[in-house]
Structure formats: structure tokens, C-alpha cells
NURONU-419016 format. One record per residue: x, y, z of N, C-alpha, C, O, CB in turn. Coordinates in steps of 0.02 Angstrom, whole numbers. Glycine has a CB too. Layout:
<rs>
+--------+--------+--------+--------+--------+--------+--------+--------+--------+--------+--------+--------+--------+--------+--------+
|   n.xx |   n.yy |   n.zz |  ca.xx |  ca.yy |  ca.zz |   c.xx |   c.yy |   c.zz |   o.xx |   o.yy |   o.zz |  cb.xx |  cb.yy |  cb.zz |
+--------+--------+--------+--------+--------+--------+--------+--------+--------+--------+--------+--------+--------+--------+--------+
|      X |      Y |      Z |      X |      Y |      Z |      X |      Y |      Z |      X |      Y |      Z |      X |      Y |      Z |
...
+--------+--------+--------+--------+--------+--------+--------+--------+--------+--------+--------+--------+--------+--------+--------+
</rs>
This chain:
<rs>
+--------+--------+--------+--------+--------+--------+--------+--------+--------+--------+--------+--------+--------+--------+--------+
|   n.xx |   n.yy |   n.zz |  ca.xx |  ca.yy |  ca.zz |   c.xx |   c.yy |   c.zz |   o.xx |   o.yy |   o.zz |  cb.xx |  cb.yy |  cb.zz |
+--------+--------+--------+--------+--------+--------+--------+--------+--------+--------+--------+--------+--------+--------+--------+
|  -1573 |   2566 |  -1412 |  -1514 |   2534 |  -1384 |  -1507 |   2559 |  -1312 |  -1491 |   2617 |  -1301 |  -1450 |   2550 |  -1426 |
|  -1519 |   2517 |  -1263 |  -1515 |   2532 |  -1197 |  -1462 |   2491 |  -1158 |  -1465 |   2430 |  -1157 |  -1580 |   2524 |  -1170 |
|  -1415 |   2525 |  -1127 |  -1365 |   2487 |  -1088 |  -1395 |   2469 |  -1022 |  -1421 |   2512 |   -986 |  -1299 |   2527 |  -1079 |
|  -1392 |   2403 |  -1003 |  -1421 |   2381 |   -942 |  -1368 |   2379 |   -881 |  -1387 |   2382 |   -823 |  -1450 |   2311 |   -955 |
|  -1307 |   2373 |   -898 |  -1254 |   2370 |   -847 |  -1217 |   2439 |   -842 |  -1157 |   2444 |   -857 |  -1203 |   2312 |   -863 |
|  -1255 |   2490 |   -822 |  -1230 |   2559 |   -827 |  -1234 |   2590 |   -753 |  -1290 |   2602 |   -730 |  -1274 |   2602 |   -882 |
|  -1179 |   2602 |   -718 |  -1111 |   2600 |   -742 |  -1087 |   2525 |   -748 |  -1119 |   2479 |   -723 |  -1064 |   2640 |   -692 |
|  -1031 |   2517 |   -782 |  -1003 |   2451 |   -796 |   -929 |   2451 |   -778 |   -896 |   2503 |   -777 |  -1013 |   2432 |   -869 |
|   -905 |   2392 |   -765 |   -832 |   2383 |   -752 |   -799 |   2353 |   -811 |   -744 |   2375 |   -830 |   -819 |   2339 |   -691 |
|   -830 |   2303 |   -843 |   -796 |   2271 |   -902 |   -842 |   2251 |   -956 |   -820 |   2250 |  -1013 |   -759 |   2211 |   -883 |
|   -908 |   2235 |   -942 |   -950 |   2209 |   -995 |  -1013 |   2254 |   -996 |  -1044 |   2262 |   -944 |   -968 |   2133 |   -985 |
|  -1031 |   2281 |  -1052 |  -1091 |   2322 |  -1061 |  -1141 |   2281 |  -1099 |  -1128 |   2258 |  -1155 |  -1074 |   2389 |  -1100 |
|  -1197 |   2271 |  -1071 |  -1253 |   2233 |  -1099 |  -1303 |   2281 |  -1131 |  -1331 |   2325 |  -1098 |  -1287 |   2189 |  -1045 |
|  -1312 |   2272 |  -1195 |  -1356 |   2318 |  -1232 |  -1419 |   2284 |  -1258 |  -1415 |   2230 |  -1288 |  -1318 |   2350 |  -1291 |
|  -1477 |   2316 |  -1246 |  -1540 |   2290 |  -1268 |  -1559 |   2326 |  -1330 |  -1563 |   2388 |  -1328 |  -1593 |   2296 |  -1215 |
|  -1572 |   2292 |  -1388 |  -1582 |   2326 |  -1446 |  -1640 |   2296 |  -1486 |  -1646 |   2235 |  -1488 |  -1519 |   2327 |  -1485 |
|  -1684 |   2337 |  -1518 |  -1734 |   2312 |  -1561 |  -1718 |   2341 |  -1631 |  -1731 |   2399 |  -1647 |  -1806 |   2331 |  -1536 |
|  -1691 |   2297 |  -1672 |  -1667 |   2322 |  -1743 |  -1722 |   2311 |  -1792 |  -1758 |   2262 |  -1791 |  -1600 |   2282 |  -1771 |
|  -1727 |   2362 |  -1839 |  -1775 |   2356 |  -1891 |  -1758 |   2309 |  -1949 |  -1801 |   2292 |  -1990 |  -1788 |   2421 |  -1916 |
|  -1693 |   2289 |  -1951 |  -1675 |   2238 |  -2003 |  -1609 |   2207 |  -1981 |  -1576 |   2230 |  -1935 |  -1669 |   2272 |  -2078 |
|  -1590 |   2155 |  -2016 |  -1528 |   2116 |  -2003 |  -1473 |   2152 |  -2045 |  -1485 |   2172 |  -2102 |  -1535 |   2037 |  -2024 |
|  -1415 |   2159 |  -2015 |  -1357 |   2187 |  -2053 |  -1295 |   2185 |  -2011 |  -1297 |   2181 |  -1950 |  -1371 |   2258 |  -2076 |
|  -1242 |   2189 |  -2045 |  -1177 |   2199 |  -2009 |  -1164 |   2273 |  -1998 |  -1171 |   2312 |  -2045 |  -1117 |   2168 |  -2049 |
|  -1147 |   2293 |  -1942 |  -1136 |   2363 |  -1926 |  -1078 |   2368 |  -1878 |  -1043 |   2319 |  -1864 |  -1200 |   2395 |  -1895 |
|  -1068 |   2431 |  -1852 |  -1013 |   2443 |  -1803 |  -1040 |   2486 |  -1747 |  -1082 |   2529 |  -1759 |   -951 |   2478 |  -1837 |
|  -1016 |   2475 |  -1689 |  -1030 |   2514 |  -1633 |   -966 |   2559 |  -1622 |   -910 |   2534 |  -1619 |  -1049 |   2468 |  -1572 |
|   -977 |   2623 |  -1616 |   -925 |   2672 |  -1608 |   -930 |   2695 |  -1536 |   -985 |   2711 |  -1513 |   -932 |   2731 |  -1659 |
|   -875 |   2699 |  -1499 |   -876 |   2723 |  -1432 |   -829 |   2788 |  -1432 |   -771 |   2785 |  -1451 |   -852 |   2664 |  -1381 |
|   -858 |   2844 |  -1409 |   -824 |   2907 |  -1406 |   -814 |   2925 |  -1334 |   -854 |   2907 |  -1290 |   -864 |   2961 |  -1443 |
|   -758 |   2962 |  -1320 |   -747 |   2990 |  -1253 |   -783 |   3062 |  -1253 |   -812 |   3083 |  -1303 |   -665 |   2995 |  -1235 |
|   -778 |   3095 |  -1199 |   -810 |   3161 |  -1191 |   -783 |   3215 |  -1237 |   -816 |   3266 |  -1248 |   -802 |   3183 |  -1121 |
|   -725 |   3204 |  -1264 |   -693 |   3253 |  -1308 |   -714 |   3239 |  -1382 |   -697 |   3276 |  -1427 |   -614 |   3250 |  -1300 |
|   -750 |   3187 |  -1392 |   -775 |   3169 |  -1457 |   -728 |   3126 |  -1496 |   -739 |   3117 |  -1556 |   -791 |   3229 |  -1494 |
|   -677 |   3100 |  -1465 |   -629 |   3056 |  -1498 |   -656 |   2983 |  -1496 |   -681 |   2959 |  -1445 |   -558 |   3062 |  -1463 |
|   -649 |   2948 |  -1553 |   -665 |   2877 |  -1556 |   -614 |   2836 |  -1518 |   -555 |   2837 |  -1535 |   -670 |   2853 |  -1628 |
|   -635 |   2800 |  -1469 |   -589 |   2760 |  -1429 |   -596 |   2685 |  -1445 |   -552 |   2646 |  -1427 |   -600 |   2773 |  -1353 |
|   -648 |   2667 |  -1477 |   -661 |   2594 |  -1490 |   -711 |   2589 |  -1547 |   -762 |   2623 |  -1547 |   -688 |   2556 |  -1425 |
|   -696 |   2544 |  -1596 |   -744 |   2526 |  -1646 |   -752 |   2451 |  -1642 |   -704 |   2414 |  -1648 |   -722 |   2549 |  -1717 |
|   -814 |   2429 |  -1632 |   -831 |   2358 |  -1625 |   -879 |   2337 |  -1679 |   -935 |   2363 |  -1682 |   -861 |   2344 |  -1556 |
|   -860 |   2290 |  -1722 |   -906 |   2263 |  -1775 |   -957 |   2223 |  -1739 |   -942 |   2189 |  -1691 |   -868 |   2217 |  -1829 |
|  -1021 |   2228 |  -1763 |  -1076 |   2190 |  -1735 |  -1121 |   2166 |  -1790 |  -1132 |   2200 |  -1840 |  -1114 |   2231 |  -1685 |
|  -1147 |   2107 |  -1779 |  -1196 |   2076 |  -1823 |  -1262 |   2080 |  -1786 |  -1268 |   2050 |  -1733 |  -1176 |   2001 |  -1842 |
|  -1311 |   2115 |  -1811 |  -1376 |   2123 |  -1781 |  -1427 |   2087 |  -1823 |  -1419 |   2083 |  -1884 |  -1396 |   2196 |  -1772 |
|  -1480 |   2061 |  -1791 |  -1533 |   2024 |  -1822 |  -1597 |   2065 |  -1812 |  -1602 |   2104 |  -1764 |  -1539 |   1951 |  -1793 |
|  -1644 |   2056 |  -1856 |  -1707 |   2092 |  -1851 |  -1742 |   2074 |  -1785 |  -1745 |   2016 |  -1766 |  -1753 |   2076 |  -1912 |
|  -1771 |   2128 |  -1750 |  -1805 |   2112 |  -1691 |  -1766 |   2127 |  -1630 |  -1713 |   2159 |  -1633 |  -1825 |   2043 |  -1691 |
|  -1794 |   2101 |  -1571 |  -1761 |   2115 |  -1506 |  -1703 |   2068 |  -1498 |  -1703 |   2010 |  -1520 |  -1812 |   2108 |  -1446 |
|  -1649 |   2098 |  -1461 |  -1590 |   2055 |  -1453 |  -1553 |   2088 |  -1394 |  -1564 |   2146 |  -1376 |  -1545 |   2049 |  -1521 |
|  -1508 |   2048 |  -1365 |  -1459 |   2069 |  -1314 |  -1392 |   2062 |  -1347 |  -1376 |   2012 |  -1379 |  -1464 |   2025 |  -1247 |
|  -1353 |   2116 |  -1337 |  -1284 |   2114 |  -1363 |  -1234 |   2131 |  -1304 |  -1250 |   2171 |  -1260 |  -1276 |   2166 |  -1425 |
|  -1178 |   2102 |  -1305 |  -1125 |   2110 |  -1254 |  -1065 |   2146 |  -1286 |  -1041 |   2127 |  -1340 |  -1104 |   2040 |  -1224 |
|  -1041 |   2199 |  -1251 |   -990 |   2237 |  -1277 |   -933 |   2242 |  -1221 |   -945 |   2267 |  -1166 |  -1017 |   2305 |  -1300 |
|   -874 |   2219 |  -1238 |   -819 |   2219 |  -1189 |   -788 |   2288 |  -1189 |   -762 |   2310 |  -1240 |   -765 |   2164 |  -1205 |
|   -790 |   2321 |  -1130 |   -760 |   2385 |  -1121 |   -705 |   2384 |  -1068 |   -685 |   2437 |  -1044 |   -811 |   2433 |  -1103 |
|   -680 |   2325 |  -1051 |   -631 |   2318 |   -995 |   -563 |   2357 |  -1009 |   -527 |   2375 |   -963 |   -616 |   2241 |   -983 |
|   -549 |   2368 |  -1074 |   -488 |   2401 |  -1088 |   -492 |   2475 |  -1087 |   -442 |   2510 |  -1096 |   -464 |   2380 |  -1152 |
|   -552 |   2502 |  -1075 |   -561 |   2578 |  -1074 |   -548 |   2605 |  -1004 |   -567 |   2574 |   -954 |   -634 |   2598 |  -1096 |
|   -515 |   2664 |  -1000 |   -503 |   2694 |   -932 |   -573 |   2717 |   -908 |   -621 |   2724 |   -946 |   -449 |   2757 |   -934 |
|   -572 |   2727 |   -843 |   -633 |   2753 |   -806 |   -653 |   2820 |   -840 |   -611 |   2861 |   -857 |   -618 |   2763 |   -726 |
|   -718 |   2828 |   -848 |   -744 |   2890 |   -875 |   -813 |   2882 |   -904 |   -844 |   2828 |   -899 |   -698 |   2918 |   -927 |
|   -838 |   2936 |   -934 |   -904 |   2938 |   -968 |   -891 |   2933 |  -1042 |   -846 |   2964 |  -1068 |   -944 |   3004 |   -952 |
|   -933 |   2890 |  -1076 |   -928 |   2876 |  -1149 |   -995 |   2880 |  -1182 |  -1048 |   2878 |  -1150 |   -897 |   2806 |  -1161 |
|   -992 |   2885 |  -1248 |  -1053 |   2883 |  -1289 |  -1046 |   2825 |  -1338 |   -993 |   2814 |  -1367 |  -1065 |   2951 |  -1326 |
|  -1101 |   2789 |  -1346 |  -1108 |   2738 |  -1396 |  -1144 |   2762 |  -1455 |  -1194 |   2798 |  -1447 |  -1142 |   2679 |  -1369 |
|  -1123 |   2746 |  -1513 |  -1162 |   2765 |  -1575 |  -1160 |   2704 |  -1624 |  -1108 |   2673 |  -1635 |  -1130 |   2832 |  -1610 |
|  -1219 |   2691 |  -1652 |  -1226 |   2635 |  -1700 |  -1281 |   2652 |  -1746 |  -1329 |   2686 |  -1727 |  -1240 |   2568 |  -1664 |
|  -1277 |   2629 |  -1809 |  -1329 |   2640 |  -1857 |  -1351 |   2572 |  -1885 |  -1310 |   2532 |  -1907 |  -1305 |   2687 |  -1913 |
|  -1415 |   2561 |  -1883 |  -1445 |   2503 |  -1914 |  -1499 |   2526 |  -1960 |  -1550 |   2556 |  -1940 |  -1471 |   2453 |  -1861 |
|  -1487 |   2511 |  -2023 |  -1532 |   2538 |  -2076 |  -1532 |   2615 |  -2074 |  -1480 |   2646 |  -2079 |  -1606 |   2511 |  -2066 |
|  -1591 |   2644 |  -2068 |  -1596 |   2721 |  -2067 |  -1595 |   2747 |  -1995 |  -1598 |   2807 |  -1984 |  -1664 |   2746 |  -2103 |
|  -1591 |   2701 |  -1945 |  -1597 |   2721 |  -1876 |  -1531 |   2727 |  -1844 |  -1492 |   2679 |  -1844 |  -1640 |   2674 |  -1839 |
|  -1518 |   2787 |  -1815 |  -1459 |   2799 |  -1776 |  -1471 |   2791 |  -1700 |  -1516 |   2823 |  -1673 |  -1432 |   2867 |  -1792 |
|  -1431 |   2750 |  -1668 |  -1438 |   2743 |  -1595 |  -1380 |   2776 |  -1560 |  -1322 |   2769 |  -1581 |  -1441 |   2668 |  -1575 |
|  -1393 |   2812 |  -1509 |  -1345 |   2847 |  -1466 |  -1362 |   2838 |  -1395 |  -1421 |   2844 |  -1376 |  -1342 |   2920 |  -1483 |
|  -1312 |   2823 |  -1353 |  -1326 |   2818 |  -1283 |  -1261 |   2831 |  -1244 |  -1206 |   2826 |  -1272 |  -1355 |   2749 |  -1266 |
|  -1268 |   2848 |  -1182 |  -1210 |   2866 |  -1140 |  -1203 |   2810 |  -1086 |  -1253 |   2783 |  -1062 |  -1220 |   2939 |  -1107 |
|  -1140 |   2795 |  -1069 |  -1130 |   2747 |  -1015 |  -1065 |   2771 |   -974 |  -1024 |   2811 |   -998 |  -1121 |   2672 |  -1045 |
|  -1061 |   2744 |   -912 |  -1004 |   2759 |   -871 |   -965 |   2699 |   -860 |   -992 |   2646 |   -845 |  -1024 |   2789 |   -807 |
|   -899 |   2705 |   -867 |   -851 |   2649 |   -856 |   -817 |   2668 |   -791 |   -793 |   2724 |   -782 |   -799 |   2639 |   -917 |
|   -817 |   2616 |   -744 |   -785 |   2627 |   -678 |   -731 |   2571 |   -671 |   -734 |   2518 |   -702 |   -841 |   2624 |   -616 |
|   -684 |   2589 |   -630 |   -629 |   2541 |   -614 |   -642 |   2507 |   -548 |   -663 |   2541 |   -502 |   -561 |   2577 |   -612 |
|   -629 |   2442 |   -541 |   -634 |   2405 |   -480 |   -700 |   2405 |   -449 |   -744 |   2442 |   -471 |   -587 |   2429 |   -434 |
|   -711 |   2363 |   -397 |   -775 |   2358 |   -363 |   -787 |   2424 |   -321 |   -742 |   2456 |   -295 |   -777 |   2294 |   -317 |
|   -851 |   2439 |   -319 |   -870 |   2495 |   -271 |   -882 |   2466 |   -204 |   -915 |   2414 |   -198 |   -934 |   2534 |   -295 |
|   -856 |   2500 |   -153 |   -867 |   2474 |    -86 |   -908 |   2526 |    -48 |   -890 |   2585 |    -46 |   -800 |   2458 |    -49 |
|   -962 |   2504 |    -18 |  -1002 |   2549 |     20 |   -999 |   2534 |     96 |  -1002 |   2476 |    117 |  -1073 |   2547 |     -6 |
|   -994 |   2586 |    134 |   -994 |   2582 |    206 |  -1057 |   2610 |    234 |  -1079 |   2665 |    216 |   -935 |   2619 |    233 |
|  -1089 |   2569 |    280 |  -1151 |   2592 |    311 |  -1133 |   2611 |    383 |  -1099 |   2572 |    417 |  -1208 |   2537 |    307 |
|  -1154 |   2665 |    406 |  -1141 |   2687 |    472 |  -1206 |   2690 |    508 |  -1256 |   2709 |    478 |  -1104 |   2754 |    474 |
|  -1208 |   2669 |    574 |  -1267 |   2676 |    616 |  -1274 |   2744 |    643 |  -1321 |   2758 |    680 |  -1266 |   2627 |    673 |
+--------+--------+--------+--------+--------+--------+--------+--------+--------+--------+--------+--------+--------+--------+--------+
</rs>
């Protein structure tokens, strides 16, 4: 499970190759280990792209955890607020 939109503002795109089809849940934990969101997901066998709405989470660093069959997936992502503005100076 690889997050492609990391850091993200509102939508996390996850790339997953599942060993089997099943209904599961994605758990999102904050850095203190507290579960801040549980999202039911239906996964299909093989490669797929999943979208996870994280717009309601405050800015910070989070961990995703999901189990499909006997495989546990864990990954970290960064949630940011608002657009980033870059200034270039000569």
C-alpha cells in the first residue's frame, strides 16, 4: 500500500496489490497511537487504486494500517492544511 499524494490536503490516493478480494477497514492513527478514523474498504484481488478522504483530519503526521488476508499493510502520510506557497528569489 503506497500513498501517491503524500503530503496531501484532502484526498489520499493509495496504490495496492491485494492477494484476495475482501471487505476490510483502513485504520488511521495519529502519532500518539490513537485511532482517528476507520474507513471500510472493499478490495479486489490484484492491483488497484483506492481513494481515502482525509479532509476532516487536522494537519499532522499519521499512520495507515490495513489487513487483507494474512498481509498487514502499514504506511505513513502527512496531512497539510491549505495550499503551499513557494517564493523564488533571484
